[in-house]
N, C-alpha and C positions, 0 to 999 in steps of 0.2 A: 033681655034687659041688664042681666046681672053680667053677661059677657061683655056689654057695652061699656059699664061701668069699670069692669076690671080693666079694659083697653084705655080708658081713660086716666086709670090711676098709675099703668104702666107707663103712658106717655108723659105722666106728670114726673115719675120718678126719672125718666130719660133726661127731661127738661132740667129737674135740678141737678142730675149728674153732670150735665154739660155746660152748666152756667158759667163754671171757672173758664172752661175753654172759650167759652164766647166772651165773657169778661176779657181775657187775655186776648184775643184777636182783635176786640175794639181798641184797646189800649194801643197794641202793635200798628194797627192802621193809623191811628193818630199819631203816632212817632214817625211812621213813615210818611205821612203826609207834611210834617214838620222839617223832616229832613230834605224831602224833594223841594221844598220851598227854598230851604237853605242852600240847595245844591243850585236850584236858578238864580239865586243872588250871586254864588261863586261863579258860575258860568258867565253872567253877564259882566262881572269885573274882570275876569280873566279874557272875555272878547275885548271889551275896552282897552285892555293893557297889551293884549297882540296888536292892536290896531295902532296904537301909539308906537309900540316898537319897530313895526314896519315905516311909519314915518321918520323915525329916528334913524332906520337903518338907510333909507334913501337920503336923509340930510347928510350922514356920514360918509355916504358915496359921493355926494356932490362936493363937499369938504375936501375929500381925497383926491377927486379929480381936479380940482381946482388947484389943489397944492402940486401936483403933477404937472398940470399944464403951467404954472407958474414956476416950477425949476427947469421945466424943458425950455421956457422961453427966455429964463436967465442963462441958462448953460449952453445953448446952441450958439448964442452969437459970440460967447467967451471963447469957446472952442473953435469956432471959425476964424475969429481973431489971431487965435494962437497958431493954426495952421498957416493965415496970411504971412504972419512975422517970421515963421520958419523957413519961407521960400526966399 
């Protein structure tokens, strides 16, 4: 019985000695959870911004294509007229 009582005292001493480590782990895990939630929010924002940028990229390409088409449409008849007058 004495041996069992000594074993319980040893376990109690170990628990008391490790209490600081356990508290630190609990605090760290709480901090990790908070940071993971913040990371999820930032990832969602980044995903939305990336989608918006893709849409804007296609709009810019469409505008550039339209400008090139207008320039070609205006320049080709002018060039053909100059060639016709030169003959």
